C-alpha positions, 0 to 999 in steps of 0.5 A, a space after each residue: 499499499 505504501 507504494 500507491 501512497 508514493 504514486 498519490 503523494 508523487 502525482 503533484 511532480 507528475 501534474 505540475 513540476 516540470 524538469 529543466 533538463 532531462 536525467 543523463 543515462 547511458 548504457 548498453 541497452 538504451 540511453 538518451 544524451 544531451 552531449 554534442 550537437 544532432 546535425 541534420 542531413 539527408 541519410 536522417 528521415 525525419 519524422 513528425 510523430 514515431 511510435 516506439 512499440 508496436 504491441 496493442 496500444 503502440 499498434 492502435 496508437 499508430 492506426 488512431 494517428 494514421 486515420 485522424 483527419 487533421 493529421 492527414 498531412 503528418 509522416 509517423 512511424 511505428 519501431 516494431 522490435 519484432 518481424 512482423 507476424 502474418 495470420 492467416 486462417 482464423 485457429 479453431 484453437 483459441 489462444 491463452 491471452 486474453 483481453 477483456 474489452 469495455 463498451 469505450 474501448 471498442 467505440 475507440 477502436 471503431 473511429 478508426 475501423 479496426 473493431 468492424 474486423 475484429 467482429 469479423 474474426 472472433 468475439 464474445 460478449 458478455 452481459 453479465 459479471 458476477 463476483 463473490 467471496 470464497 470466504 462468504 456469501 457475498 456477492 455483487 451482480 453487474 448488468 446492465 437493464 437494457 440487456 446491452 453487452 457490459 464488455 466482450 472478450 477478445 483474444 490479443 492475437 485477433 485485436 493486433 491482427 485487426 491492428 495492422 489490417 487498419 495500418 495497412 489502409 493508411 500506409 501512406 501516412 504510418 510507416 511500419 518497420 519491423 526488426 527496428 530496436 532503438 538503442 539510443 536517444 539524443 535530445 536537442 539542446 537547451 539553446 539551438 544552434 546553428 549545427 544543431 537539430 531542434 527534434 529528438 534523435 533515434 539510433 536503431 540497433 542495425 545503424 539507422 537513425 531517425 529524427 522526430 518531432 514527438 516520441 510516444 514510448 508504447 514500449 512496455 512496462 520496462 520501457 527504454 523511453 521512460 528509462 532514459 528520458 529520466 522518468 521516476 517509475 514508482 512500482 512493485 511487485 506482488 508476491 502473485 502469478 498469474 496462470 492463464 489457459 484456455 477451458 472447456 466447459 461441461 456442457 454447452 451454454 449461452 455463456 454470456 456472464 464473466 465470473 471471479 471468485 476472490 480466493 485468500 491467495 488472490 482473485 480466480 476468473 473465468 471468462 467466455 469465449 465461446 458456448 463451450 470454452 472459456 479463458 482462465 486467469 487465475 491470480 495466486 501464489 508463487 509457489 501454487 501458480 507453478 503447481 498449477 502449471 506444472 500438475 496433471 490435466 485431471 488435477 489441474 481441472 478439477 483444483 479450478 473447479 474447487 476454487 470456484 465452487 468449495 466454501 472451506 474458506 467459509 467460517 459460521 461466524 462470517 455466515 452468519 452475520 453475513 445473513 442477518 446483515 443480508 436480511 436487514 439490508 432485504 428489509 430496506 431495499 427489497 429489490 436490490 438484492 441479487 441471488 447468487 448464480 453458479 458457475 459452469 463447471 470445467 471437463 477439461 483444458 486445451 494442451 499447452 494453453 496453460 502458462 504463467 506470468 509475475 503480477 506487478 504495479 507501476 506508475 510514471 510520476 510524469 507521463 510526459 517531457 518536452 517531446 516525449 509521451 508514454 502511454 500503456 504499460 510505459 506510463 502504468 501497470 495495473 493488477 489483472 483483478 478489474 480486467 482494466 490493462 489495455 483498456 486504460 492504454 485505450 484511453 491514454 491513446 484517445 486522449 493524446 490523439 484528440 489533443 495530438 489533433 487539435 493542436 494539428 488543426 491549430 497549427 501548433 507543434 505537436 510536441 510542445 508540452 502545453 497540449 502534453 500537460 493536458 493529456 498528462 493531467 486527464 489521463 493520471 487523474 483516471 488511471 491513479 484513480 484505478 491503480 490505487 482501487 486495484 491494489 486495494 482490493 486486491 490487499 483487502 482480500 488476500 487475507 481470510 481473517 474475520 475482522 477483513 473477512 466480514 468488513 468486505 463482506 459487508 461492503 460487498 453486501 451494501 454496493 449489490 444493494 444500492 443500484 446507483 453505486 452498481 452504476 457509478 462503478 460500471 460506468 467509470 469502469 466501461 470507460 
């Protein structure tokens, strides 16, 4: 929790206190320097915007810029270290890496045509979400009164395929360089001389060199751009890893509910992929995660079913106190309580679909500096329990694109701090709230101590019984 407090205390530095000079860093992987001058020459191609990192967030950033009407005359470059991945026919097997896309993110992806490609490939909407405690009967059910979709489960590979299809349609505006790894950055001098360049210089591992008026860091949680710019990143590792897998249900259902149960060791989620398949995200201790990955299929399936169905963590005291409180709430708000639904039973797991990755929290104290902006995991990292990681990144892109579009329309310098700071203020306000909330929930539910169990049980029951509160939560999470 101390790290989250640190985030809040450092927020002022990120929002309002700007550094006069960037920290000088040098190393074998990446560097940013002010030493000497950068001479403009014919071999140095100059771009209006360079996006470093071609994952979901970086590719979406480049596609959004390429499709913006006010940026149609701008020269944009996307750098991706990996080779170009050719998506042939859609595999019958589901990927084990999926994202829960919010309606807000779907609207954003629709704005430049990517969502249509996603819908034409493979997508599973969900209309309800049930969250409940493994240590009590407390639960909360989220659903829209008009039966609209709450969100969409989409494989990351499908999102990537859709984004690169849209990048192909704007290839005259957006250049994509694969197998291109940046190893150094040179900052413009504070006071320009006749032989110096006013732009950022980017050196690639293969010897190529580019200049840009705006560098956007979409290079992930270990962002070289963030480190090279000297931007502080407050982070720590949770004592947890996430186990992901593709599961097959015992019988076909509508399968339009996203399920999440808070266990003392961490949350377990079952996300619908089809009428017969779901994606597992199980956050647990590192030791347990390794066991889950290595155990045979039968024991693994039994462990998953037990995690969703077992009441071994219940206590008579908590159950009695929760029942009395629930009865009192139902008398005051008879229409506000919801009956618990039973999750589907799992029959088998896809071979080789199990994988494990560590969990952590991170947040950059600054999102921008002169001619630099951070987006996605380069700026923030959250626990997957809220399913907000990539949605926060898409929110960053939508916000930054709007400010850059307005700046271009007014004929302003895209790398100017004036509008970059507006982006930073807007997104830090939103993202910090999510980072703090997910961290608090993770800690509150990672214990079976009676006082904490009782506190969260009553809190969940009250929240579930008050529709306006649930509506506010859904509205915030769906952005």
